[in-house]
Structure formats: structure tokens, C-alpha cells
C-alpha positions in Angstrom: 7.4 -16.2 -8.2 7.3 -12.4 -8.3 6.1 -10.2 -5.5 2.8 -10.1 -3.8 1.5 -7.4 -6.2 1.3 -10.1 -8.9 -0.8 -12.6 -6.8 -2.2 -14.4 -9.9 1.2 -16.1 -10.3 0.5 -18.0 -7.1 -2.8 -19.2 -8.5 -1.2 -20.1 -11.9 1.4 -22.3 -10.1 -1.4 -24.1 -8.3 -3.4 -24.4 -11.6 -0.4 -25.9 -13.4 0.0 -28.5 -10.7 -3.7 -29.3 -10.7 -3.9 -29.7 -14.5 -0.8 -31.8 -14.7 -2.2 -34.1 -12.0 -5.8 -34.1 -13.4 -5.0 -35.0 -17.0 -3.7 -38.6 -16.3 -7.0 -39.4 -14.6 -9.0 -38.4 -17.7 -6.4 -40.1 -19.9 -6.4 -43.4 -18.1 -10.1 -43.6 -17.9 -10.7 -42.8 -21.5 -8.7 -45.8 -22.6 -11.3 -48.2 -21.1 -13.6 -47.3 -24.0 -11.1 -48.7 -26.4 -9.8 -51.9 -24.6 -10.7 -52.3 -21.0 -8.6 -52.6 -17.8 -5.4 -54.1 -19.2 -4.9 -51.0 -21.4 -5.8 -48.7 -18.4 -3.1 -50.5 -16.4 -0.5 -50.1 -19.2 -1.4 -46.4 -19.5 -1.0 -45.8 -15.8 2.4 -47.5 -15.9 3.5 -45.3 -18.7 2.3 -42.2 -17.0 4.2 -43.2 -13.8 7.3 -43.8 -15.9 7.0 -40.4 -17.5 6.5 -38.7 -14.1 9.6 -40.4 -12.7 11.8 -39.6 -15.8 10.8 -35.9 -15.7 12.8 -35.7 -12.4 15.9 -36.4 -14.4 15.5 -33.4 -16.7 16.3 -29.7 -16.4 14.0 -27.6 -18.6 12.6 -24.1 -19.0 9.1 -23.1 -18.2 7.7 -19.8 -19.6 4.5 -18.4 -18.1 2.7 -15.6 -19.8 -0.2 -13.8 -18.2 -2.4 -11.7 -20.3 -4.9 -9.5 -18.4 -8.0 -9.0 -20.5 -10.8 -6.5 -20.5 -14.5 -7.5 -20.5 -14.4 -7.8 -24.4 -11.3 -10.1 -24.3 -8.8 -7.5 -25.5 -5.4 -7.6 -23.9 -4.8 -4.8 -21.4 -1.4 -5.9 -20.0 1.0 -8.8 -20.4 3.4 -10.2 -17.8 6.0 -12.9 -18.4 8.1 -15.1 -16.2 10.8 -17.6 -17.3 12.1 -20.2 -14.9 14.6 -23.0 -15.1 13.2 -26.1 -13.4 15.1 -29.1 -12.0 14.7 -31.8 -9.3 16.9 -32.7 -6.4 16.0 -36.0 -4.7 12.5 -35.8 -6.0 11.8 -32.2 -5.0 11.3 -29.5 -7.8 13.4 -26.3 -7.6 13.5 -23.4 -9.9 15.8 -20.6 -10.9 14.3 -17.4 -12.2 15.6 -16.1 -15.5 12.9 -13.5 -16.3 10.7 -11.9 -13.7 7.7 -9.8 -14.6 8.9 -9.4 -18.2 12.5 -8.3 -17.3 15.7 -10.4 -17.5 17.7 -10.5 -14.3 20.7 -8.1 -14.1 24.1 -9.6 -13.5 23.8 -8.8 -9.8 20.3 -10.4 -9.6 21.6 -13.5 -11.5 24.4 -13.9 -8.9 21.9 -13.6 -6.1 19.5 -16.0 -7.7 22.3 -18.5 -8.2 23.3 -18.2 -4.6 19.7 -18.8 -3.5 19.5 -21.9 -5.7 22.8 -23.3 -4.5 21.6 -22.8 -0.9 18.4 -24.7 -1.6 20.3 -27.6 -3.2 22.8 -27.7 -0.4 20.0 -27.8 2.2 18.5 -30.9 0.6 21.8 -32.6 0.1 22.8 -32.0 3.7 19.5 -33.0 5.3 19.5 -35.2 8.3 17.8 -38.6 7.9 14.8 -37.3 9.9 14.5 -34.1 7.7 14.8 -36.2 4.5 12.2 -38.6 5.7 9.8 -35.7 6.4 10.3 -34.1 3.0 10.0 -37.4 1.1 7.0 -38.3 3.2 5.2 -35.1 2.0 6.0 -36.0 -1.6 4.8 -39.6 -1.1 1.6 -38.3 0.5 0.9 -36.2 -2.6 1.5 -39.2 -4.9 -0.7 -41.3 -2.8 -3.5 -38.8 -3.2 -3.0 -39.1 -7.0 -3.3 -42.9 -6.9 -6.4 -42.7 -4.7 -7.9 -40.3 -7.3 -7.1 -42.7 -10.1 -9.1 -45.4 -8.4 -12.2 -43.2 -8.7 -11.6 -42.3 -12.4 -13.6 -45.2 -13.9 -16.6 -44.0 -11.8 -16.2 -40.3 -12.8 -16.6 -40.4 -16.6 -18.4 -42.0 -19.5 -16.1 -42.4 -22.6 -16.7 -42.8 -26.3 -14.3 -43.2 -29.2 -15.0 -40.5 -31.8 -12.5 -41.5 -34.4 -8.9 -41.1 -35.4 -6.8 -38.0 -36.1 -3.2 -37.2 -36.9 -1.5 -35.0 -34.2 2.0 -33.8 -34.8 2.4 -36.4 -37.5 1.3 -39.2 -35.2 -1.9 -41.3 -35.6 -4.1 -40.9 -32.6 -7.4 -42.0 -31.2 -9.8 -39.1 -30.4 -11.8 -40.0 -27.3 -14.6 -38.0 -25.6 -15.1 -38.0 -21.8 -18.3 -36.8 -20.2 -19.2 -36.7 -16.5 -21.0 -39.7 -15.3 -24.3 -38.8 -13.6 -24.4 -39.7 -9.9 -20.6 -39.7 -9.4 -19.7 -38.5 -5.9 -16.1 -39.4 -5.1 -14.1 -38.1 -2.2 -11.8 -35.1 -1.7 -10.8 -32.0 -3.7 -9.7 -34.0 -6.8 -13.0 -35.8 -7.1 -14.8 -32.5 -6.9 -12.7 -31.1 -9.7 -13.3 -34.2 -11.9 -17.0 -33.6 -11.5 -16.6 -30.2 -13.1 -14.9 -31.0 -16.4 -15.5 -32.8 -19.7 -13.6 -32.9 -22.9 -11.4 -34.9 -25.4 -8.1 -36.6 -25.3 -5.9 -37.6 -28.2 -4.0 -40.8 -27.5 -1.0 -42.0 -29.6 -1.9 -45.3 -31.3 1.6 -46.7 -31.3 2.6 -45.8 -27.7 -0.7 -45.3 -25.9 0.7 -41.9 -24.7 -1.3 -38.7 -24.3 -0.6 -36.2 -27.1 -3.3 -33.6 -26.5 -6.2 -32.9 -24.2 -8.9 -30.3 -24.3 -11.2 -29.7 -21.4 -14.1 -27.5 -20.7 -15.3 -26.7 -17.2 -19.0 -27.2 -16.3 -18.8 -25.3 -13.0 -16.3 -23.0 -11.2 -13.0 -24.5 -10.1 -10.9 -22.4 -7.7 -7.1 -22.6 -7.0 -5.0 -20.9 -4.3 -7.7 -19.6 -1.9 -9.7 -18.1 -4.8 -6.8 -16.1 -6.2 -7.2 -18.0 -9.4 -10.4 -19.7 -10.7 -11.8 -21.3 -13.8 -15.3 -20.2 -14.4 -18.0 -22.4 -16.0 -17.2 -22.7 -19.7 -13.5 -22.1 -19.3 -11.3 -23.9 -21.9 -8.1 -25.7 -21.0 -5.6 -27.0 -23.6 -2.8 -29.4 -22.7 -0.2 -30.8 -25.0 2.7 -33.2 -24.6 5.8 -33.9 -26.7 8.1 -36.9 -27.1 11.5 -35.8 -25.6 14.9 -37.3 -26.3 13.3 -40.5 -27.8 12.5 -41.7 -24.3 9.8 -39.8 -22.5 6.6 -37.8 -23.0 6.6 -34.5 -21.1 4.4 -31.4 -21.0 4.8 -29.0 -23.9 2.0 -26.5 -23.4 -0.9 -25.5 -21.1 -3.2 -22.8 -22.3 -6.2 -21.5 -20.2 -8.4 -18.5 -19.7 -9.5 -17.9 -16.1 -10.3 -15.3 -13.5 -7.7 -14.0 -11.0 -8.0 -11.7 -8.0 -5.6 -8.8 -8.3 -5.4 -6.1 -5.6 -8.9 -7.1 -4.5 -10.4 -6.9 -8.0 -11.5 -9.8 -10.2 -9.7 -9.8 -13.6 -10.0 -11.9 -16.7 -6.6 -13.6 -17.3 -5.2 -15.7 -20.2 -2.5 -18.0 -18.9 -0.1 -19.7 -21.3 2.5 -22.0 -19.9 5.1 -23.6 -22.3 8.0 -26.0 -21.6 11.2 -26.0 -23.6 14.9 -26.9 -23.6 14.7 -30.2 -21.9 18.1 -31.7 -21.1 19.4 -34.4 -18.8 20.3 -33.1 -15.3 22.1 -34.7 -12.3 21.1 -33.2 -9.0 24.7 -33.3 -7.8 25.7 -31.0 -10.6 26.0 -27.3 -10.1 23.8 -25.2 -12.4 25.9 -23.2 -14.8 23.3 -22.4 -17.5 23.3 -18.8 -18.4 20.1 -16.9 -19.5 19.9 -16.4 -23.2 
């Protein structure tokens, strides 16, 4: 996304992936405070189903970076808008807006050509190439599952009451770090550095909202993007097409390294215009 001048985009991409992978851990563990392991199992099954169904949707992702001064005032704003879809389990994107500017007709044609080429590459893979690509995807998912096994050791949870979110009754559950948790790997290290609340839909046991606060620095993308101690992360989901819960919004303030200088950045990522998509179909959606 974007050129190398706007290096924070790279960190935002990694941050998004990390937050989306981290929230199910906090979500699943929090349910144990309400009803033990059977509910945890059900929650994980729902999360896995949502994850799989997301691959069948095409949607837009808007990323807005606000560069702030030391007093929190906005100095500069940059915006990207991308169309996201999956082909055989691999996410692809088509740029609609880059660095605040909509693509020209010539740029749109070039972008469509690039996307079609990526789709064709996946569709024409040899069995060996496909196995390698799918193997990398499975490795990532296996890492998530291994992280989930450590969740119950990572947090202490307590039910703080009930609240209505987007018109839906939810449980509000607090998660605090459990003293002495060690864990293994990068994901465990990240879990040791957050605490917060989750709001779980009473009827469906789906995550509606999550708010996290960091208790130590978490870095993404070789320190191009980092969450300092006390950083606040907001995550929201929405019920889409009466069948699946998918991300709606991520909002976070963090630090980014831009041209060798550390800058305060507000990152807002929103998801919209979800519609069913078949990977064998050619993209024909025009920017609006």
C-alpha cells in the first residue's frame, strides 16, 4: 500500500492483522468467567466459522492515518481505500484511493490488470505451488490455535454486568493479565501486554465490541509501528447479511517511524460494503 515514503502503512497492515488475530483469544477466554469450557468451545467454533465465511465476501477497507503533534492536534491526514477479496483462501486487494487521491482512469486500468494477474497466478498454480501457498496459510492458522491453548493461562476474567450495544443485550466482561503467565512465542508476549473489556452478545455468544489498553510497548513491522504503554485499541464487529459477524471498525493511537522520525499516529480502519464474492468471478466494481 502506497510508496515507501509512507512507511507507517506497512505497520498499520501488520497491526490490523495482529488485532484481528488477538481479539478472539481475549474473547474466548473471557467466556470462561460466565460458563466454563463448553461455552469457550462454542465461542471458538463460532469464531472459526466467521473466519471461514469472511473469505466468501468482497468488501471495502478504509484506512485513515492522522499524524498528530505532541499535544494531540492533527497535523496531516492520509487516506487509503481498498477493495478486499479472497481467492482460494488468500487475501487480495484492489486500490481505490491511495494517499487520499482516487485513482485516475489510467491508474484504475493498471490496477485492474495487476489484480487480474494475481488472480490468474493463483488459479493457474501447479499442485506444488498451491500446496506451498496453502501450507503457509495453514501454518499461520496453526499458530493461532496454539495461541488459543494458552489463553486460559493468560488472563483473569470477571463479569461486570450487562449493557446494550447496537440494540443487542450483551455481557460486559473484564480481562486482566494473570500474574506469572509466561507462554511461548510472539503472540503470548503480546497477550502479556494488554488488558481490557469485551462485550459479548447474549443471544449468539458473538463478540460485539472490544476495548484494550496496553500495559507495555508492542511493536509491529520491525518497529515501523508500535503501541506505547497506555495505548487504547477499539474493535467493533457487525452482523452481516444475517449470517456472519465481521469486523466493522478498528481505532488505535500509536507511534510510527516516518523518514527516521518517531511520530504520533491515529489509525482508524473501517470495513464496509460487504457482498458475496466468488473467486472465479472477475472484479467489475467501479470506485464510487
